[in-house]
FIKEFI-702596 format. One line per 4 residues: their letters; for each residue x, z, y of C-alpha. Coordinates in nm, 2 decimals, always signed. Layout:
BEGIN
A> X/Z/Y  ...
//
This chain:
BEGIN
XXXX> +3.11/-4.11/-0.69  +2.93/-4.33/-0.52  +3.19/-4.53/-0.43  +3.31/-4.69/-0.80
XXXX> +3.15/-5.02/-0.89  +3.16/-4.97/-1.27  +2.79/-4.72/-1.17  +2.49/-4.84/-1.19
XXXX> +2.24/-4.71/-0.94  +2.02/-4.52/-1.22  +2.36/-4.39/-1.30  +2.39/-4.29/-0.93
XXXX> +2.10/-4.09/-0.90  +2.05/-3.92/-1.21  +2.38/-3.75/-1.04  +2.20/-3.64/-0.81
XXXX> +1.97/-3.50/-0.98  +2.17/-3.29/-1.19  +2.35/-3.23/-0.83  +2.05/-3.13/-0.72
XXXX> +1.89/-2.92/-1.02  +2.25/-2.71/-0.99  +2.21/-2.60/-0.63  +1.89/-2.57/-0.64
XXXX> +1.96/-2.24/-0.99  +2.20/-2.13/-0.79  +1.98/-2.09/-0.53  +1.72/-1.93/-0.69
XXXX> +1.91/-1.75/-0.90  +2.05/-1.56/-0.56  +1.76/-1.53/-0.50  +1.59/-1.39/-0.73
XXXX> +1.99/-1.11/-0.76  +1.80/-1.05/-0.42  +1.42/-0.93/-0.55  +1.56/-0.68/-0.82
XXXX> +1.79/-0.56/-0.57  +1.45/-0.46/-0.40  +1.32/-0.28/-0.66  +1.26/+0.06/-0.64
XXXX> +1.24/+0.33/-0.82  +0.93/+0.53/-0.77  +1.05/+0.89/-0.73  +1.39/+0.83/-0.51
XXXX> +1.18/+0.57/-0.24  +1.32/+0.79/+0.09  +1.59/+0.88/-0.12  +1.93/+0.84/+0.16
XXXX> +2.15/+0.91/-0.03  +2.06/+0.65/-0.36  +2.30/+0.40/-0.33  +2.30/+0.20/-0.57
XXXX> +1.95/+0.13/-0.52  +1.90/+0.04/-0.09  +2.29/-0.06/-0.07  +2.24/-0.43/-0.17
XXXX> +1.95/-0.42/+0.07  +2.04/-0.20/+0.30  +2.39/-0.12/+0.47  +2.35/+0.20/+0.60
XXXX> +2.17/+0.37/+0.26  +1.81/+0.43/+0.45  +1.63/+0.25/+0.48  +1.53/+0.00/+0.17
XXXX> +1.46/-0.34/+0.27  +1.62/-0.33/+0.58  +1.28/-0.17/+0.67  +1.25/+0.10/+0.92
XXXX> +0.96/+0.28/+1.13  +1.08/+0.24/+1.49  +0.91/+0.53/+1.79  +0.98/+0.48/+2.10
XXXX> +0.72/+0.63/+2.30  +0.36/+0.52/+2.22  +0.50/+0.24/+1.96  +0.53/+0.30/+1.60
XXXX> +0.59/+0.00/+1.39  +0.73/-0.15/+1.09  +1.06/-0.34/+1.19  +1.46/-0.41/+1.04
XXXX> +1.71/-0.22/+1.09  +2.02/-0.38/+1.28  +2.21/-0.23/+1.09  +2.10/-0.32/+0.72
XXXX> +1.99/-0.64/+0.86  +2.11/-0.92/+0.59  +2.04/-1.20/+0.78  +2.29/-1.23/+1.09
XXXX> +2.55/-1.24/+0.71  +2.37/-1.46/+0.45  +2.62/-1.71/+0.35  +2.30/-1.91/+0.26
XXXX> +2.17/-1.95/+0.53  +2.42/-1.91/+0.77  +2.21/-1.64/+0.97  +1.94/-1.88/+1.02
XXXX> +1.72/-1.74/+0.80  +1.67/-2.18/+0.64  +1.70/-2.35/+0.30  +1.78/-2.63/+0.22
XXXX> +1.66/-2.83/-0.01  +1.77/-3.20/-0.20  +1.51/-3.46/-0.18  +1.54/-3.72/-0.43
XXXX> +1.25/-3.98/-0.26  +1.48/-3.97/+0.09  +1.84/-3.92/-0.02  +1.85/-3.54/+0.22
XXXX> +1.82/-3.26/+0.23  +1.46/-3.06/+0.37  +1.55/-2.81/+0.64  +1.27/-2.53/+0.51
XXXX> +1.23/-2.33/+0.78  +1.21/-1.90/+0.68  +1.24/-1.96/+0.31  +1.61/-1.80/+0.29
XXXX> +1.51/-1.43/+0.11  +1.76/-1.28/+0.38  +1.41/-1.29/+0.55  +1.17/-1.13/+0.27
XXXX> +1.23/-0.77/+0.45  +1.11/-0.97/+0.84  +0.79/-1.11/+0.62  +0.78/-0.73/+0.43
XXXX> +0.73/-0.54/+0.81  +0.50/-0.79/+0.94  +0.23/-0.80/+0.69  +0.31/-0.34/+0.70
XXXX> +0.19/-0.35/+1.09  -0.08/-0.57/+0.99  -0.25/-0.32/+0.78  -0.35/-0.11/+1.02
XXXX> -0.22/+0.24/+0.90  -0.26/+0.56/+1.09  -0.01/+0.66/+1.28  -0.02/+0.98/+1.09
XXXX> +0.00/+0.80/+0.68  +0.30/+0.50/+0.84  +0.57/+0.74/+0.62  +0.35/+0.85/+0.35
XXXX> +0.62/+0.76/+0.03  +0.53/+0.88/-0.31  +0.82/+1.11/-0.29  +0.68/+1.26/+0.02
XXXX> +0.39/+1.38/-0.11  +0.32/+1.76/-0.01  +0.48/+2.07/-0.29  +0.53/+2.38/-0.07
XXXX> +0.21/+2.45/-0.08  +0.14/+2.50/-0.49  +0.44/+2.76/-0.44  +0.54/+2.86/-0.77
XXXX> +0.22/+2.78/-0.98  +0.28/+2.56/-1.28  -0.05/+2.44/-1.35  -0.09/+2.27/-0.93
XXXX> +0.25/+2.08/-0.92  +0.19/+1.95/-1.31  -0.16/+1.89/-1.17  -0.06/+1.70/-0.88
XXXX> +0.26/+1.54/-1.03  +0.06/+1.35/-1.31  -0.16/+1.27/-1.05  +0.13/+1.09/-0.89
XXXX> +0.20/+0.97/-1.20  -0.13/+0.80/-1.28  -0.16/+0.61/-0.92  +0.22/+0.53/-1.01
XXXX> +0.13/+0.37/-1.25  -0.22/+0.18/-1.16  +0.04/+0.05/-0.97  +0.28/-0.05/-1.18
XXXX> +0.04/-0.26/-1.33  -0.15/-0.49/-1.07  +0.28/-0.54/-1.00  +0.22/-0.87/-1.21
XXXX> -0.11/-1.06/-1.03  -0.02/-0.94/-0.70  +0.28/-1.18/-0.82  +0.07/-1.46/-0.92
XXXX> +0.30/-1.39/-1.27  +0.03/-1.26/-1.42  -0.39/-1.23/-1.48  -0.59/-0.93/-1.30
XXXX> -0.55/-0.58/-1.47  -0.88/-0.47/-1.66  -0.93/-0.22/-1.39  -0.92/-0.32/-1.02
XXXX> -0.98/-0.05/-0.84  -0.87/+0.27/-0.82  -1.07/+0.64/-0.70  -0.93/+0.95/-0.59
XXXX> -1.17/+1.21/-0.56  -1.14/+1.58/-0.52  -1.10/+1.88/-0.24  -0.99/+1.80/+0.13
XXXX> -0.68/+1.83/+0.22  -0.53/+1.79/-0.17  -0.34/+1.44/-0.07  -0.57/+1.18/-0.19
XXXX> -0.49/+0.96/+0.10  -0.16/+1.05/+0.11  -0.10/+0.94/-0.21  -0.34/+0.59/-0.21
XXXX> -0.16/+0.51/+0.15  +0.17/+0.56/-0.03  +0.08/+0.35/-0.27  -0.09/+0.01/-0.01
XXXX> +0.25/+0.11/+0.09  +0.46/+0.01/-0.22  +0.29/-0.26/-0.30  +0.35/-0.47/+0.01
XXXX> +0.71/-0.40/+0.07  +0.70/-0.56/-0.36  +0.51/-0.78/-0.36  +0.44/-0.88/+0.04
XXXX> +0.07/-0.87/-0.07  -0.19/-0.92/+0.24  -0.32/-0.54/+0.27  -0.51/-0.36/+0.48
XXXX> -0.64/+0.04/+0.53  -1.05/+0.11/+0.65  -1.14/+0.46/+0.75  -1.52/+0.47/+0.57
XXXX> -1.66/+0.65/+0.88  -1.49/+0.33/+1.14  -1.59/+0.15/+0.98  -1.99/+0.24/+1.02
XXXX> -1.94/+0.28/+1.33  -1.84/-0.12/+1.44  -2.02/-0.24/+1.20  -2.32/-0.06/+1.47
XXXX> -2.14/-0.22/+1.69  -2.21/-0.56/+1.62  -2.60/-0.46/+1.56  -2.61/-0.32/+1.94
XXXX> -2.38/-0.61/+2.07  -2.56/-0.88/+1.88  -2.28/-1.08/+1.76  -2.17/-1.11/+1.40
XXXX> -1.98/-0.81/+1.12  -1.79/-1.16/+0.94  -1.48/-1.10/+1.21  -1.51/-0.72/+1.14
XXXX> -1.51/-0.81/+0.72  -1.40/-1.10/+0.62  -1.01/-0.92/+0.70  -1.16/-0.67/+0.46
XXXX> -1.32/-0.93/+0.18  -0.99/-1.20/+0.15  -0.69/-0.85/+0.17  -0.54/-0.89/-0.14
XXXX> -0.55/-0.49/-0.14  -0.79/-0.27/+0.05  -0.75/+0.04/+0.13  -1.11/+0.27/+0.19
XXXX> -1.10/+0.65/+0.33  -1.28/+0.88/+0.26  -1.55/+0.71/+0.13  -1.99/+0.82/+0.16
XXXX> -1.84/+0.99/+0.44  -2.09/+0.98/+0.79  -2.41/+0.87/+0.74  -2.57/+0.43/+0.74
XXXX> -2.89/+0.49/+1.00  -2.95/+0.15/+0.88  -3.01/-0.02/+0.54  -2.87/-0.29/+0.62
XXXX> -2.48/-0.15/+0.72  -2.51/-0.01/+0.33  -2.60/-0.32/+0.22  -2.30/-0.54/+0.41
XXXX> -2.09/-0.20/+0.27  -2.22/-0.35/-0.07  -2.17/-0.67/-0.03  -1.78/-0.59/+0.08
XXXX> -1.70/-0.41/-0.26  -1.93/-0.61/-0.51  -1.72/-0.94/-0.39  -1.41/-0.77/-0.42
XXXX> -1.44/-0.67/-0.77  -1.66/-1.08/-0.85  -1.29/-1.19/-0.71  -1.09/-0.94/-0.89
XXXX> -0.91/-0.81/-0.65  -0.72/-0.49/-0.60  -0.95/-0.21/-0.39  -0.79/+0.20/-0.38
XXXX> -1.07/+0.44/-0.23  -1.02/+0.82/-0.17  -1.43/+1.04/-0.15  -1.48/+1.38/-0.19
XXXX> -1.80/+1.36/-0.35  -1.80/+1.36/-0.70  -1.96/+1.12/-0.95  -2.31/+1.32/-1.09
XXXX> -2.10/+1.52/-1.43  -1.94/+1.73/-1.23  -1.99/+2.02/-0.92  -1.71/+2.17/-0.63
XXXX> -1.72/+2.57/-0.73  -1.74/+2.72/-0.27  -1.57/+3.09/-0.46  -1.30/+2.94/-0.61
XXXX> -1.24/+2.73/-0.32  -1.20/+3.03/-0.15  -1.56/+2.97/-0.01  -1.88/+3.26/+0.00
XXXX> -2.09/+2.98/+0.02  -2.08/+2.61/+0.03  -1.97/+2.54/+0.40  -2.25/+2.38/+0.61
XXXX> -2.16/+2.06/+0.70  -2.02/+1.90/+0.43  -2.30/+1.71/+0.23  -2.02/+1.66/-0.04
XXXX> -2.07/+2.03/-0.12  -2.39/+1.95/-0.28  -2.42/+1.56/-0.26  -2.28/+1.32/-0.58
XXXX> -2.14/+1.02/-0.52  -2.42/+0.77/-0.58  -2.62/+1.04/-0.38  -2.43/+0.85/-0.06
XXXX> -2.35/+0.51/-0.20  -2.62/+0.37/-0.39  -2.61/+0.36/-0.78  -2.56/-0.08/-0.71
XXXX> -2.27/+0.00/-0.52  -2.11/+0.34/-0.77  -2.16/+0.13/-1.12  -1.88/-0.13/-0.96
XXXX> -1.70/+0.14/-0.94  -1.77/+0.31/-1.22  -1.68/-0.02/-1.45  -1.34/-0.08/-1.23
XXXX> -1.17/+0.19/-1.19  -0.94/+0.39/-1.26  -1.02/+0.76/-1.17  -0.74/+1.07/-1.08
XXXX> -0.94/+1.37/-0.95  -0.80/+1.57/-0.80  -1.04/+1.88/-0.85  -0.87/+2.20/-0.86
XXXX> -0.57/+2.12/-0.60  -0.58/+2.32/-0.26  -0.60/+2.22/+0.03  -0.21/+2.15/+0.20
XXXX> -0.41/+2.19/+0.53  -0.52/+2.55/+0.49  -0.22/+2.61/+0.34  -0.07/+2.55/+0.63
XXXX> -0.25/+2.76/+0.83  -0.26/+3.04/+0.63  +0.14/+3.05/+0.70  +0.10/+3.02/+1.10
XXXX> -0.16/+3.34/+1.06  +0.03/+3.50/+0.88  +0.37/+3.45/+1.08  +0.18/+3.53/+1.33
XXXX> -0.01/+3.86/+1.25  +0.37/+3.99/+1.13  +0.48/+3.87/+1.49  +0.19/+4.13/+1.67
XXXX> +0.24/+4.40/+1.46  +0.59/+4.43/+1.53  +0.54/+4.37/+1.96  +0.28/+4.68/+1.90
//
């Protein structure tokens, strides 16, 4: 094309620009196809038999985005499955992870490290490892929620399914915002409340994990009581609490587990937590909360929960959420939250314990 003497310099640049746009469009088309292939239905997040959805991103059919949980001794982290790794087989980057884009100013290709779509799984695995998940909740998914303890109780099964669907619906409303393709949703907080052992932390963790996998957003998990202890430690050591609060304040999505648990010994501790939630409220950041404490309009019935009286040393039986965290913090949560209540659902932990005790009693009777 450049050897033709009849072609002007301007025409040559137009031809180069056309070719560059054509190449970029082709690259974006391939990337777009990759993105749609990584999108998964909620009911089959951990379904190894779903070959149609996972085969595009995973060779062995077990790991969407090629991410799996590697367990080696004390090591427990998200990593890329060697069998599913798309990078060595990638035709766009030839296994380098780099993309090339034509620069009209230099008339050369610019090399963009790590920009290839085949690197998506690695980037998402790194983000998942930064969340701070307790080991127990790293394998959570919407599909893996505990239902066996409900037995044939269709009413309770339907309620737990409704809770899961409402959490999924909230997550889906946040996708355009977290993908930088739309404004923040009207409700930016998701608050899961109800008795212990009903699956609140499991569902909230599944939501947090799913959002990171789908959007590549930054996220953090923090236990409320542990956060209080960290703040106390900074006070005793006369150090700034900003090192603890800043990552929580700036994360795209934050999960605070067991809100209201424990006792803030100093007024400034609640002030710092109020500042954290207020900052996220003002900046429109997605925040997930779980708590055993209820709004003032609701209360627990110990008898219906399997107790003769309210258990000692568990203040959520008698205290409401605003009494634990203060009116100001509660007011912002009420305004900004989608509430999902687990009231009336039994504890799966107690169900497992009861099942074990029944088997133990049966064995003792056989031996006697």
